[in-house]
C-alpha positions as CSV (number, residue, x, y, z in Angstrom):
1,X,-49.2,13.6,-49.0
2,X,-50.1,17.3,-49.6
3,X,-53.4,16.8,-47.7
4,X,-51.5,15.4,-44.7
5,X,-49.1,18.4,-44.9
6,X,-52.0,20.9,-45.0
7,X,-53.7,19.1,-42.1
8,X,-50.7,19.3,-39.7
9,X,-50.0,22.9,-40.6
10,X,-53.6,24.0,-39.6
11,X,-53.6,26.8,-37.0
12,X,-55.7,24.9,-34.5
13,X,-52.8,22.6,-33.8
14,X,-50.3,25.3,-32.8
15,X,-50.8,25.2,-29.1
16,X,-52.1,21.8,-28.1
17,X,-50.8,19.9,-31.2
18,X,-52.5,17.1,-32.9
19,X,-53.4,13.4,-32.5
20,X,-53.9,10.5,-34.9
21,X,-57.7,10.8,-34.3
22,X,-57.6,14.6,-35.3
23,X,-55.8,13.8,-38.6
24,X,-58.3,11.0,-39.4
25,X,-61.2,13.5,-39.0
26,X,-59.5,15.9,-41.4
27,X,-58.2,13.3,-44.1
28,X,-61.3,11.1,-44.2
29,X,-64.8,12.0,-45.2
30,X,-66.7,10.3,-42.3
31,X,-66.3,8.1,-39.4
32,X,-65.0,4.5,-40.0
33,X,-67.9,2.0,-41.0
34,X,-66.6,-0.8,-38.6
35,X,-63.7,-1.7,-36.3
36,X,-61.6,-3.1,-39.2
37,X,-61.8,0.1,-41.1
38,X,-61.1,2.2,-38.0
39,X,-57.8,0.2,-37.2
40,X,-56.8,0.4,-40.9
41,X,-57.1,4.1,-40.8
42,X,-55.3,4.4,-37.6
43,X,-52.5,2.3,-38.9
44,X,-52.1,4.4,-42.1
45,X,-52.0,7.6,-40.1
46,X,-49.5,6.1,-37.6
47,X,-47.1,5.1,-40.5
48,X,-47.3,8.7,-42.0
49,X,-46.7,10.2,-38.4
50,X,-43.6,7.8,-38.1
51,X,-42.2,9.0,-41.4
52,X,-42.7,12.7,-40.5
53,X,-41.1,12.2,-37.1
54,X,-38.1,10.4,-38.8
55,X,-37.6,13.4,-41.2
56,X,-37.8,15.9,-38.3
57,X,-41.0,17.6,-39.6
58,X,-42.9,16.8,-36.3
59,X,-42.0,16.2,-32.7
60,X,-43.9,14.2,-30.2
61,X,-45.2,16.1,-27.1
62,X,-43.8,14.2,-24.0
63,X,-46.2,12.3,-21.8
64,X,-49.1,12.8,-24.3
65,X,-50.4,11.1,-27.4
66,X,-50.0,14.4,-29.4
67,X,-47.4,15.8,-32.0
68,X,-46.4,19.4,-33.0
69,X,-44.8,20.7,-36.1
70,X,-41.1,21.5,-35.4
71,X,-40.2,25.2,-35.8
72,X,-37.7,24.4,-38.5
73,X,-40.4,22.5,-40.5
74,X,-42.8,25.4,-40.3
75,X,-40.9,27.4,-42.8
76,X,-40.4,24.4,-45.0
77,X,-44.2,23.7,-45.0
78,X,-45.1,27.1,-46.0
79,X,-42.6,26.9,-48.9
80,X,-44.1,23.6,-50.1
81,X,-47.7,24.5,-49.7
82,X,-47.5,28.0,-51.1
83,X,-46.7,27.5,-54.9
84,X,-46.3,30.7,-56.9
85,X,-47.2,30.8,-60.5
86,X,-43.7,31.4,-61.6
87,X,-42.8,28.0,-60.3
88,X,-45.4,26.1,-62.2
89,X,-44.9,25.6,-65.9
90,X,-47.0,23.5,-68.3
91,X,-45.4,20.7,-70.3
92,X,-46.4,19.2,-73.7
93,X,-48.0,16.2,-72.0
94,X,-50.5,18.3,-70.0
95,X,-48.8,17.4,-66.7
96,X,-47.3,20.2,-64.6
97,X,-43.8,20.3,-63.3
98,X,-42.7,22.3,-60.2
99,X,-39.5,24.1,-61.3
100,X,-37.4,25.6,-58.5
101,X,-34.3,27.5,-59.4
102,X,-31.2,25.4,-58.3
103,X,-33.1,22.2,-57.7
104,X,-34.2,19.4,-60.0
105,X,-37.8,19.3,-61.3
106,X,-40.5,17.6,-59.3
107,X,-43.7,16.1,-60.8
108,X,-46.8,17.7,-59.3
109,X,-50.4,16.1,-59.6
């Protein structure tokens, strides 16, 4: 999910937005090997885009197959994708926890 958020926040998408195909190129290593794989990838990205639209993170550009990050979500994405060392704390199990003042702990990685 972090990879998807990083992909939609890229500066190249600020003016014209992004398409499903653009995200596929960023999130997958190479082109799909066959038509079945292409459709599977397209469907997976579509489901993620629907989820981001439902949460108000992205908005559809009218009369186009493109999306843009909403202005309110831009600040949120910067906060999510820019962890500071003060927020990350090691635990005994070796897993990391993201601790934000006033919020409950979230597992990371």
